[in-house]
N, C-alpha and C positions, 0 to 999 in steps of 0.2 A: 136546755137553755144555750143560746149561742153567747160566747165571748169573743169578741173581735178586738185584735191588737193592732195598734197603728203605731208608728213612730213619725215624728217631725223634726227635722234638723239634725238627726243623729241616726247613729247604728246602734242597735240594741243586739246584744249575742242573742241567739236562738234558745240557749238554754235560760238565760235571765227570762225571756219571755215565758217559756214554759213553766219555770218557777212562779212567775207573778201569776199566770192562769191558775195554775193548781191552789195558790192561796186565794187568790179572788172567788174560785169555785169553792173553797173550804169555807169562806166566810159567808157564803149564801146559806149555810146550816141554820143562821138566825130566821132568814125569810126566803122561803123558795117559790115565792108567787112572782117572780121576776119575768119579764118578758125578755129581755136582752141586756147584756153589759159591754160596754166598751171602755178599753183600757188604751190610754195614749201616753206614748212617752215621747219628751220633747227635751231640748236643751237650748239655755241661751248662750249664744256666744261671746258675750263680754266677761272679760275675765274681773271685772270688779265684782261682780256679783258672786256673793260667798257659796250660795247653793244653786249652782246653775241647772242641774238635772230636775226635772220635774215628771211627776206621773199623775194622771188624773183618771179617776175611776168613775163612769157615769152607768147608773143601771136606769132603768126603765121598768115600771111597773104599770099596772093599770090605772092611769090618773096621775100618778106621780114621778118625778124624776128624783134620784138620789144621786149626789156627786160628792166626791171626796178628792182633795187635791193633797199632794204629798211632794216636798221639795228636799233636796239633799246635794250632797257634793257629788255622788254618784246615782246611778240609777237604781241600784240595789237598795240605798238607805231610802230613796225617794218613794221606791215601790212599797217597802216596809212601812213606810208613815203613811203612805195613801191606803195601803190594805187595813191597817188599824183603824184608821178614822172611818171607813167605809164599814167595818165591824160594826163600831160604835153606832153608826148612823142606822144601819139595819136593826141592831138590837132596839134601839129606840123608837125606830118606826114600829117595829112589831109589838112592843110595850103597849104604845098607843093604840095601836088596834085592837089591843087584848082588852085594855082599859076601856076603850070606847064601847066594846061589845058587850062588857059586863056593867055598864051603866055606870063607872066611876068618874068622878070628876077629874079633869085635867089638871096637874099642876105646872105651874110655869117653872122653867129650869133656867136659873140665872147664868147669863151669858155674858163674858166680858166683851166690850165693844173692840172690834178692830181697827187699828189706826194706820193699816197699811195701804194709804191713799198714794196716787202717781202726783207728781207736782204737774201744776197747772202751765199752760203756755208763758211763756215770759214775753210775748208780744203786748206792749203797752196799749191801752186804748183811752179813749176820751177820760180824763180825771186822773191818769196815772196808774189805774187799776189793771191789771192782767186780763186779756180778754177771753174768756173760756172758748175753746173750739169743739166742736163735735168730731170724735175721732173713730166712733164707730158706731152702727147701727143695726139694730137687732128687730127683726120682725117675728112674732109667733103670735098663735091663736090664743085670745082670751077664753079661757074654759069657765063655765060657770059653776061657782062654788060657793060655799058659806065662809065667812071670815075666819071661823075656826079651821077649816081645811086649807086656806090660804095661808094661815100661819104656820101650819104644819110642813106645808110646800116651802115656806120662807127658811124654816130650819132645815130641811132635807136638803135644799140647794146650799146653803151657806152664805146667802145674800142678805144685803142689807135693807131691800125692800123686794115687796111683790106685786106686780100689777095683774088684778084679775076681775071678772064680771061678777057681782054680788048675784048670786042665784034668787034670793028672795026680792031684789029691787030691780034686777035687771041692768044696773048702772055699773060703770068703772068704777072699781076702789082699789086703795092701795094698802097693804099691810106693812108696816116698817117696825125695824128694831130700834127701841129706844135706848139711850145711853145707861139707864139702869136696869138693863137685859130684858125688860117688859117688851111688849109690843103695841103698836099704835095702829089706828085705822085711820084714813082718809077717805071721806064721802065727800061727794059734790053737794053743794047747796041747791036747794029747790029753787 
């Protein structure tokens, strides 16, 4: 399995890169069917940010993407946080696969909702409300899957929602995280 290390807007010492690769490689003991892993070191240049160093670990397996983000005052602390989260996600993913293979029902894991949103544009529109603006566009293939699989993918990515093609209906659906920690499903009306 390949582990690719990249850096954005920062210089990372080779020794720290080697240590992080060793930790990520050790974390894969939970789940060895990964196709590839990418580790990205980045840093924010804004002095007001308390934890400017970021390390993102992204692993790809057949049909799933597992992502963990660690932030810290320096890259060593951020890497430790990211690898710890990555290990937890791999262990949880492996447990789900084992439970599914044994025919056990899945149990919902309560997750506290994240409140780390970015502020909207301050440009007022009609009526005095700020006008939202599109700042990023993503394109990806909608993989056909069942809603349970989409919920698993949502948890592995750590996002608030996940868009997918429902394998049973062939229509686009959205799985989202509710405030109580459960998941919701949005289906188009007929």
